[in-house]
Every structure is written in structure tokens, then in C-alpha cells.
C-alpha positions in Angstrom: 242.9 87.1 42.0 241.2 85.6 45.1 240.1 82.0 45.1 236.3 82.0 45.4 236.2 79.2 48.0 238.8 80.6 50.3 238.6 83.7 52.5 235.4 85.4 53.5 231.9 84.4 52.2 229.1 86.8 53.0 225.5 87.8 52.3 224.2 91.2 53.1 220.5 92.1 53.5 218.8 95.5 54.2 219.1 96.6 57.9 219.9 99.5 60.2 221.7 100.3 63.4 224.8 98.9 65.0 226.9 96.2 63.5 230.4 95.0 64.4 232.4 92.0 63.3 235.7 90.5 64.3 237.9 87.7 63.0 241.0 85.7 64.0 240.1 85.6 67.7 241.1 82.9 70.1 238.3 81.7 72.5 239.7 83.9 75.3 239.9 87.0 73.1 236.4 86.3 71.8 235.0 86.0 75.4 236.5 89.4 76.4 235.0 91.2 73.4 231.6 89.5 73.7 231.4 90.4 77.4 232.1 94.0 76.6 229.5 94.1 73.8 226.9 92.3 75.9 227.1 95.1 78.5 226.5 97.6 75.7 223.3 95.9 74.6 224.9 94.0 71.6 224.1 90.4 70.8 225.7 87.7 68.6 224.0 87.0 65.3 226.7 84.8 63.7 229.7 82.7 64.8 232.2 80.8 62.7 235.2 78.7 63.6 238.1 77.9 61.3 241.0 75.8 62.4 243.8 77.2 60.3 247.1 77.9 62.2 245.1 77.6 65.4 241.3 78.0 65.9 240.1 81.4 64.6 236.7 82.6 65.7 234.8 85.1 63.5 231.6 86.7 64.8 229.0 89.4 64.2 227.1 91.5 66.7 224.0 93.5 66.3 221.8 95.5 68.6 219.8 93.2 70.9 218.5 92.4 74.4 217.8 89.6 76.7 220.0 86.7 77.8 222.7 85.2 75.6 224.8 82.1 76.1 227.5 80.6 74.0 229.7 77.5 74.3 232.9 76.6 72.4 234.5 73.2 71.9 231.5 71.0 72.5 231.3 67.3 71.4 228.0 66.4 69.6 226.7 64.7 72.8 227.6 67.7 75.0 226.0 70.1 72.5 222.8 68.0 72.6 222.7 68.2 76.4 223.4 71.9 76.5 220.8 72.6 73.9 218.2 70.7 75.8 218.9 72.8 78.9 218.7 76.0 77.0 215.5 74.9 75.1 213.7 74.2 78.4 214.8 77.6 79.6 213.2 79.3 76.6 216.3 79.8 74.5 216.9 78.7 70.9 220.0 78.3 68.6 221.0 81.7 67.1 224.3 80.8 65.7 226.2 77.5 65.2 229.3 76.1 63.6 231.2 72.8 63.6 234.9 72.2 63.1 236.3 68.7 63.3 234.5 66.8 66.1 233.6 70.0 68.0 230.8 72.5 67.8 230.3 76.2 68.8 226.8 77.5 69.4 225.0 80.6 70.6 221.6 80.6 72.3 219.2 83.5 72.7 215.6 83.9 73.8 213.0 82.2 71.6 209.9 80.1 71.5 208.3 77.3 69.5 209.7 74.1 68.1 213.4 73.6 67.2 215.1 70.6 65.6 218.7 70.1 64.8 221.1 67.4 63.4 224.9 67.3 63.2 227.1 64.8 61.3 224.3 63.8 59.0 224.7 62.3 55.5 223.0 64.1 52.6 220.4 61.3 52.3 219.6 61.6 56.1 219.4 65.3 55.9 217.0 65.2 52.9 214.7 62.8 54.8 214.7 65.0 57.9 214.1 68.2 55.9 211.1 66.7 54.1 209.6 65.5 57.4 210.2 68.9 59.1 208.9 70.8 56.1 205.4 69.3 56.4 205.5 70.0 60.2 205.9 73.7 59.5 209.6 74.0 60.2 212.2 75.7 57.9 216.0 75.8 57.9 217.8 78.6 59.6 221.3 77.1 59.4 222.8 74.5 57.0 226.5 73.7 57.2 228.8 71.0 55.9 232.2 70.0 57.1 233.8 67.5 54.7 233.3 63.9 55.9 231.8 65.1 59.2 228.6 65.7 57.2 225.8 68.2 57.5 224.8 70.3 60.5 221.3 71.8 60.3 218.8 73.8 62.5 215.1 74.0 61.8 212.7 76.6 63.4 209.0 77.4 62.7 208.4 79.0 59.3 206.3 79.2 56.2 206.5 79.4 52.5 208.9 78.0 49.9 212.3 76.6 50.7 215.0 75.5 48.3 218.2 73.8 49.2 221.2 73.1 46.9 224.5 71.4 47.9 227.7 70.9 46.0 227.2 73.7 43.6 229.9 75.9 42.0 230.0 79.7 42.3 228.6 80.0 38.8 225.7 77.7 39.6 225.1 79.6 42.8 224.9 83.0 41.0 222.5 81.5 38.4 220.3 79.9 41.0 220.2 83.0 43.1 219.2 85.2 40.1 216.2 83.0 39.5 215.2 82.7 43.1 215.7 86.4 43.7 213.2 87.2 41.0 210.7 84.8 42.7 210.9 86.6 46.0 213.4 84.3 47.7 216.6 85.3 49.5 219.7 83.4 50.8 219.2 82.6 54.5 222.1 80.2 54.9 225.4 79.7 52.9 228.4 77.6 53.4 231.3 76.1 51.5 232.8 72.6 51.8 235.5 71.2 49.5 235.2 74.2 47.2 231.5 73.8 46.7 228.6 75.9 48.1 225.6 74.8 50.2 222.8 77.3 50.1 219.3 77.7 51.4 216.7 80.1 49.9 213.5 81.2 51.7 211.0 84.1 51.1 212.3 87.6 51.6 212.1 91.1 50.3 214.5 94.0 49.5 218.0 93.9 48.1 220.7 91.3 48.6 224.4 91.4 48.1 226.8 88.4 48.0 230.6 88.0 47.9 233.1 85.2 48.3 236.9 84.7 48.1 237.6 88.0 50.0 240.6 88.5 52.3 240.3 90.6 55.4 241.0 93.9 53.8 238.7 93.2 50.9 235.9 92.1 53.1 236.3 95.2 55.4 236.1 97.6 52.4 233.1 95.8 50.9 231.2 95.6 54.2 231.8 99.3 54.8 230.4 100.2 51.4 227.3 98.1 51.9 226.9 99.3 55.5 226.8 102.9 54.2 224.1 101.9 51.8 221.8 100.4 54.5 222.9 96.7 54.3 223.9 94.5 57.2 225.7 91.1 57.4 223.2 88.3 57.2 225.6 85.4 56.7 229.4 85.5 57.4 231.7 82.5 56.9 235.5 82.7 57.2 236.8 79.7 55.3 240.4 80.8 55.6 241.5 83.6 57.8 244.2 85.7 56.2 245.8 88.7 57.9 
């Protein structure tokens, strides 16, 4: 049986139209595929980097338009500089991941406020989240990489927001059942040291979740959900297995 905290972790939400995902790509391979999809009107909605037997990029594309920029292998200071440039040009973070001391990010057209932090302790993250919550900002991404701490992105939003870190898969399922009944859905999900980090915010419609899948298992499950009108909302590849 699969180990729940290894392999693919995913959340599906109702959607329609084009969707394509890839995994196990080198940066050069990723660039070639993204260039081709961009010309066809497809845009990145998720990126994930896992450094196991060499860096492995996992990504999801959906139908989209407008500019798109991404950068791989940035230091935190370089990321901060790049984000400032994109922010001033009317672009916001649409996807982000950190592995070791480096970050990968995707920027797409957007407006309004944006805040982010990387390498934060839990206590620092909690203080920032409370402050941004009263300013009308909500989490879009929350990731944790071991001792490297938390990486988070906040954008304008309303309504309830619940965050749990360090929970088991059993606790995640129990929490999600309660939040689902209250009209909340998972907007961000990650795993660090075998424990989940999850964010719930208001949403409607169905939701599917799976973890511990290898490539073939994920491919089969994604096809089944795709055919039922679901699209990938969160995709994390915690261990790429061919």
C-alpha cells in the first residue's frame, strides 16, 4: 500500500475545459513544454519542485490568456527583487514552491495587494496571518519545507479562513468533513515531515482529495475525476516515482 505522505497529493474542484499536467521534468524540459502550451493559450496554475534524484518539476496548465513569467532556482533575495518588478508591472504570484534555499515562482496578470513571506517560523507566520486577515487579505498558498520554515502568499479576499499545520491524514480528513459541511474548501495543501499543512476558505460544489499516489495511480484518478467535471486545484509531488 502507498505511504500517504509520499507520492502525489492532490485536491480536485469542479471545473471545465483544458487541463494538462506533467511531472519529472528538468528545468530545460519544463521550459520547452511551457513555451509550446503558452502559444496554444494555456497558462500555468501550479508548480512544484522536488529534489529527489535530481530536481523534478511538476506542473499544471489550464486555459488562460495574457502574460506569464516564471523563474526557477531563485534565492529568497532574488525572488523578492523579481516579485517587486512583476508586482509593479501588474502581475501577481500564481504559483510558488521552495526547495532547499531556492524558490520557483509563476507570475500572471493581477491587481490589488499582495504579501508574501518565505522561511518564516510558525509563530511569525501566525502573527503575519492575523495582521493580514484584518487588512482583508487571505492565503492563496501555504507551504512548509522542514527547517526552512513556511512560505506563504496572501491576496485580497473575504470570509472565513482556517489554517492547520502538523496534522495527520486522519485529522485532515476529519477537519475537512467538518469544514466542507460549513461551506469551506481546501485552497492550499502541503506535506512536511509526514504531516499536512492545509488552508480552508469559502467555496461551493464538490471536492476530491487523495494522497500517497504514484504516477500511474494519480493518472488514473485524475482521468476519472476529469471525466466527472473536476479539475486539479492543488498538486504536490512529494516523491516522484516512475
